[in-house]
Structures are given as structure tokens and as C-alpha cells.
C-alpha positions in Angstrom: 65.9 250.2 267.0 67.6 253.6 267.4 68.0 256.4 264.8 71.3 258.3 264.8 72.1 261.0 262.2 71.3 259.4 258.8 71.4 255.9 260.0 69.1 253.3 261.6 70.9 251.2 264.2 69.4 247.8 265.0 70.6 246.0 268.1 70.9 242.3 267.8 71.8 239.9 270.7 72.2 242.8 273.1 75.0 245.2 272.2 75.6 243.9 268.7 74.8 246.8 266.3 73.8 246.6 262.7 73.8 250.0 260.9 71.7 250.9 257.8 71.6 254.2 256.0 68.1 255.7 256.4 66.3 255.2 253.1 62.8 254.3 254.2 61.4 251.4 256.2 63.2 248.4 257.6 61.4 245.1 257.9 62.6 242.8 260.7 61.4 239.2 261.0 62.3 236.6 263.5 62.0 233.4 261.4 62.4 231.0 264.2 64.2 230.7 267.5 67.7 230.8 265.9 67.3 232.9 262.8 66.2 236.4 261.9 66.0 238.4 258.7 66.4 242.2 258.1 65.2 243.8 254.9 66.0 247.5 254.3 63.5 249.2 252.0 64.0 248.2 248.3 67.0 246.0 249.2 67.6 242.3 249.4 67.0 240.6 252.8 70.0 239.9 255.0 69.9 236.9 257.3 71.4 236.8 260.8 71.9 233.9 263.2 70.5 234.5 266.6 73.0 233.3 269.3 70.8 232.2 272.2 72.5 229.3 273.8 75.9 229.1 275.6 76.8 226.0 273.6 76.8 228.2 270.5 79.7 230.2 271.8 82.1 227.4 271.0 81.3 227.3 267.3 82.5 231.0 267.0 85.5 230.5 269.3 86.7 227.4 267.4 86.4 229.0 264.0 88.2 232.2 265.2 91.0 230.1 266.8 91.4 228.3 263.5 91.6 231.5 261.5 93.9 233.2 264.0 96.3 230.3 264.0 97.2 231.1 260.4 97.7 234.8 260.8 100.6 236.3 262.8 98.9 239.7 262.8 95.7 238.2 264.3 97.7 236.1 266.7 99.2 239.3 268.2 95.7 240.9 268.4 94.4 237.8 270.2 97.3 237.7 272.6 96.7 241.4 273.4 93.0 241.0 274.1 91.2 237.8 273.0 87.8 239.1 274.0 88.1 242.2 271.8 89.0 240.1 268.8 86.2 237.7 269.5 83.8 240.5 269.8 85.0 242.0 266.5 84.5 238.6 264.9 80.9 238.5 266.0 80.7 237.1 269.5 78.1 239.2 271.2 78.6 240.1 274.9 75.0 238.9 275.5 76.3 235.4 274.8 77.8 235.5 278.3 75.0 237.2 280.1 73.3 233.9 281.2 76.6 232.6 282.6 76.9 235.1 285.5 75.5 232.9 288.2 78.1 231.5 290.7 78.5 229.5 293.8 80.5 229.9 297.0 82.0 233.3 295.9 83.8 231.6 293.0 84.1 233.4 289.7 81.1 232.8 287.5 81.1 230.5 284.6 81.4 233.5 282.2 84.3 234.9 284.2 86.1 231.6 284.2 85.4 231.3 280.4 86.9 234.7 279.8 90.0 233.9 282.0 90.5 230.7 280.0 90.2 232.4 276.6 92.7 235.1 277.7 95.1 232.4 278.8 95.6 231.1 275.3 98.8 232.8 274.0 99.9 232.1 270.5 103.3 233.8 271.3 104.0 230.9 273.7 104.0 228.4 270.9 105.8 230.4 268.3 109.0 228.5 268.7 107.4 225.0 268.8 108.1 222.5 266.1 105.4 222.0 263.5 104.2 218.8 265.1 104.1 220.4 268.6 102.1 223.4 267.2 99.6 221.0 265.5 99.2 219.1 268.8 98.6 222.4 270.7 96.2 223.7 268.2 94.2 220.4 268.1 93.8 220.6 271.8 92.8 224.3 271.7 90.2 223.7 269.0 88.6 220.9 271.1 88.5 223.1 274.1 87.3 226.1 272.1 84.3 224.1 270.7 83.0 223.1 274.1 84.0 226.1 276.1 80.6 227.7 276.1 79.0 224.5 277.2 81.5 224.0 280.0 80.8 227.5 281.3 77.1 226.9 281.2 77.4 223.6 283.0 79.4 225.2 285.9 76.6 226.0 288.3 74.7 222.8 287.5 77.7 220.6 288.1 78.6 222.5 291.2 75.1 222.1 292.6 75.0 218.4 292.0 78.4 217.9 293.5 77.7 219.9 296.6 74.3 218.2 297.1 75.9 214.8 297.1 78.4 215.8 299.8 81.5 214.8 297.8 80.3 211.4 296.7 80.9 211.2 293.0 78.7 208.4 291.8 75.3 210.0 292.5 76.7 213.3 291.2 77.7 211.7 287.9 74.2 210.2 287.6 72.6 213.7 288.1 75.0 215.5 285.8 74.7 213.0 283.0 71.0 213.9 282.7 71.6 217.6 282.1 70.7 218.9 278.6 73.9 220.9 278.4 76.0 217.9 279.2 74.3 216.0 276.4 75.0 218.9 274.1 78.7 218.9 275.0 78.8 215.1 274.4 77.3 215.6 271.0 80.3 217.8 270.0 82.8 215.2 271.0 83.3 211.4 270.6 82.2 210.9 274.2 79.0 209.7 275.8 77.1 212.0 278.2 78.1 209.7 281.1 81.8 210.1 280.3 81.4 213.8 280.0 79.6 213.8 283.3 82.4 211.8 284.9 84.9 214.2 283.6 82.9 217.2 284.9 82.4 215.8 288.4 86.1 214.8 288.6 87.1 218.3 287.5 84.9 219.9 290.1 86.2 217.8 293.0 89.8 218.2 291.8 89.9 221.9 291.0 87.0 223.3 293.1 84.4 225.8 292.0 86.9 228.5 291.1 88.9 226.4 288.7 86.1 224.3 287.2 85.9 225.6 283.6 89.6 225.2 282.9 89.8 221.8 284.6 86.8 220.4 282.8 88.0 221.6 279.4 91.3 219.7 280.1 89.5 216.6 281.3 87.0 216.3 278.4 89.4 217.0 275.7 92.0 214.6 277.1 89.2 211.9 277.3 88.3 212.9 273.7 91.9 212.2 272.5 92.4 215.8 271.3 94.8 216.9 274.1 97.9 214.8 274.7 101.4 215.3 276.1 102.9 213.5 273.2 104.7 215.5 270.5 102.7 213.5 267.9 99.6 215.4 266.9 96.3 213.5 267.4 93.7 213.6 264.6 92.3 217.1 264.5 88.7 217.6 265.6 86.7 218.9 262.6 85.9 222.6 262.8 82.2 223.1 262.9 81.0 225.9 260.7 77.3 225.3 260.9 
């Protein structure tokens, strides 16, 4: 906690700052591994969610995409700089800190995730029909929900695929047992084995440098949320908790 002028500044999740006017003491409690509570002197406690897993990134991304899709003003802000808008919406930079590891000089999972997020351009679908926009958004919401998990799985999937020398079957067996793959599967209608198959196929098809974008395509197509048809598939429910 730092004091600046008349305010106490509490840093949460790395660079995320919460500012309070200095009126006395501030009580900070970490309730469990995912929740904290801050109580300024003589005020009601304020609860905050600790973002400590890459899979949690998707919940924020999906909700923000859903909100942005209904606001032309926010759409322009997203298209200008998606990461700035996500940061303003509460996505801490520290959420990507553990995604910096890479292989074979390829962009890290975090860098690939950022590239994918910046590739979403609402202006490109402005002239779409209503059905086509619904199809596009359904696909984007699916990818948004699992994007953090996909980035976190990058190095693990790469290592498994490289270790098997290009043979997919043993790689799929190894990848299906990863906790992050099971977490991704839990957010979709797919089994961990199907997610593992999609991940391994994406790595062999796109290579290390294009893994995140390719695996998002593969998983959400397998999930039925991304199709080429003009008819919108059933929308994946937005997770808010």
C-alpha cells in the first residue's frame, strides 16, 4: 500500500489500483484464495475478486465482448485498442504475467492472446445482416470465454507435441490429463479428450507461433459455436460468476 497526497492507494493483482481518501486505518483481509475484502475506517467493507488463474481471464473477456457488442461507442474504443478497454473494465495486466513462457522463439501464450484479442474488429461486421452478426458474436463469445485457458495451455501442449515427435495419439493422451485442459472442457460442451484432440491438431497444423488462434477456432467449431453458416447457432451462455 502506498500513500499519495490525501489518498491511500492499494495495489491489487499487480498494477490494479484502488484509491481511498485518507481517513484513518484500512483493514485488508484475504478471505480465501479467490476473494479479498477491504474495509476503510468507519466504512462498509468492499469485496474484490482475486484473479489468480489464466482461465479466469475468459470470464472478463466474454462479458466485455457481450457489453461492447451492444454499444457503438464501445465498439470503436475496442477496435482502437482492445487491451486498453479490457484494462479499464477490470482485467489486470498481472493476469497475463504467468503466460510469458514460450518455446522455439514463438510468441508467448500471452502475446498470442493479445494478438487474437486485437484481431477482433467490430467495424468489420458492421454491415453484416442481423443473423450474420449473431453468428459472429456467438463464435466470439465462445472464443472469449476460453481464451485465457488456451493461452495457458500453449506451453504444455507444445511440450507434449514436441516430446512425441509429431505423433498425435500419445500427445493427446498427455494433453487430456492437464488441469487447464479439463478447465477448458468444463466451460464448453466437450470432453477433455476432445479438447485435447483439438489442441494437438491445432499445434501440428498452425505451429507454435499460431497455436492460440488455431486452438480457439478448433475448440469453438467442435463446440458448435463457430460455423460458416449464416444461421446463428445457439449462443453460449455468458458466465457472470
